[in-house]
C-alpha positions in Angstrom: 66.0 44.1 51.0 64.2 45.2 54.0 61.3 47.5 53.1 60.0 47.9 56.6 59.7 51.3 58.0 61.8 51.8 61.1 60.3 53.8 63.8 62.6 56.2 65.4 62.5 56.5 69.1 61.9 59.9 70.4 64.8 61.1 72.5 64.0 63.2 75.5 66.4 65.5 77.2 65.7 66.0 80.9 66.0 69.6 82.0 66.7 68.8 85.7 70.2 67.5 85.2 71.0 70.5 82.9 69.8 73.0 85.5 71.8 71.1 88.2 75.0 71.4 86.1 74.4 75.2 85.5 73.9 75.8 89.2 77.1 73.8 90.0 79.0 75.9 87.5 77.6 79.1 89.0 78.6 78.0 92.5 82.0 77.0 91.3 82.7 80.4 89.7 81.4 82.3 92.7 83.6 80.4 95.1 86.8 80.6 93.0 86.5 84.3 92.1 89.1 86.5 93.7 88.3 90.0 94.8 90.6 92.9 95.0 91.0 94.6 98.4 90.1 98.3 97.9 91.7 99.3 101.2 95.1 98.1 100.1 95.1 100.5 97.1 96.6 103.9 97.2 94.0 106.4 96.1 93.9 110.0 95.1 91.2 112.5 94.9 88.8 111.4 92.2 88.2 113.4 89.1 84.8 114.2 87.7 82.8 116.7 85.7 79.3 117.5 86.7 76.7 120.3 86.7 75.4 121.7 90.0 71.9 123.1 90.4 72.3 126.9 90.4 69.1 127.5 92.5 70.5 125.9 95.7 72.7 127.4 98.3 76.1 125.7 98.4 77.6 125.3 101.8 81.3 124.4 101.3 83.0 122.7 104.2 86.8 122.5 103.7 88.8 120.0 105.6 92.6 120.3 105.5 95.2 117.5 105.7 95.3 117.8 109.5 91.6 117.5 109.9 90.8 121.2 110.6 87.5 122.6 109.3 86.9 125.8 107.4 83.4 127.2 106.6 83.2 130.4 104.5 87.0 130.6 104.6 87.0 130.9 108.4 88.7 128.2 110.5 86.7 126.7 113.3 88.1 126.9 116.8 88.1 123.1 117.3 87.1 119.9 115.6 84.2 118.9 117.8 81.0 118.0 116.0 79.0 120.5 118.1 81.2 123.4 116.9 80.9 122.1 113.3 77.1 122.0 113.5 76.8 125.5 115.0 79.0 126.9 112.2 77.1 125.1 109.5 73.8 126.3 111.0 75.1 129.9 111.1 76.2 129.7 107.5 72.8 128.5 106.2 70.2 130.9 104.8 66.8 130.4 106.3 64.3 128.4 104.2 66.8 126.8 101.9 67.8 123.3 101.1 71.5 123.7 100.5 74.0 121.3 99.0 76.8 120.6 101.4 80.1 120.3 99.4 82.9 118.7 101.3 86.3 119.7 99.9 88.7 117.5 101.7 92.4 117.2 101.1 93.5 113.8 99.8 95.5 113.3 103.0 92.6 114.2 105.3 91.9 111.6 108.1 88.8 109.6 107.3 87.2 110.4 110.6 87.3 114.2 109.8 85.2 113.6 106.7 82.8 111.3 108.5 82.3 114.0 111.2 81.2 116.4 108.5 78.8 113.8 107.0 77.4 113.1 110.5 76.9 116.8 111.3 75.1 117.4 108.0 72.8 114.4 108.7 72.0 115.7 112.2 71.1 119.1 110.7 68.8 117.4 108.2 71.0 118.3 105.2 70.5 115.4 102.8 72.2 116.6 99.7 76.0 116.1 100.1 78.6 116.2 97.4 82.4 115.9 97.4 84.6 118.3 95.6 86.9 116.8 93.0 89.5 118.2 90.7 89.0 118.1 86.9 91.5 116.5 84.6 93.1 119.8 83.6 93.8 121.0 87.2 96.6 118.6 87.9 
């Protein structure tokens, strides 16, 4: 019989190799992940429910499917940005910080919506929203 005490050796686990393995796994998953192309999807007007602030003036700019602009239910004479800015400036009340609501048809050219955003930015209108339809409207 052997009554001697056996000393157990202390096992150390190095963290450096574990961290290297975690980084390699992270890099592997990042490289092999596939992303969907948003531009290839057919999209429709998004649906949302929200509450607007009642104290602000709402300046609604409607853009139809052909890219024509309407402010206060009046069609603008052309689609130039200068005309759009003049009409927006005329529709604004003095000393207000309005919310610009862009109501664009789902078939509206992208450039027409960008032109409204650009005109609002040039006029210093920072609060812009997009009109959507609620679930029950369809």
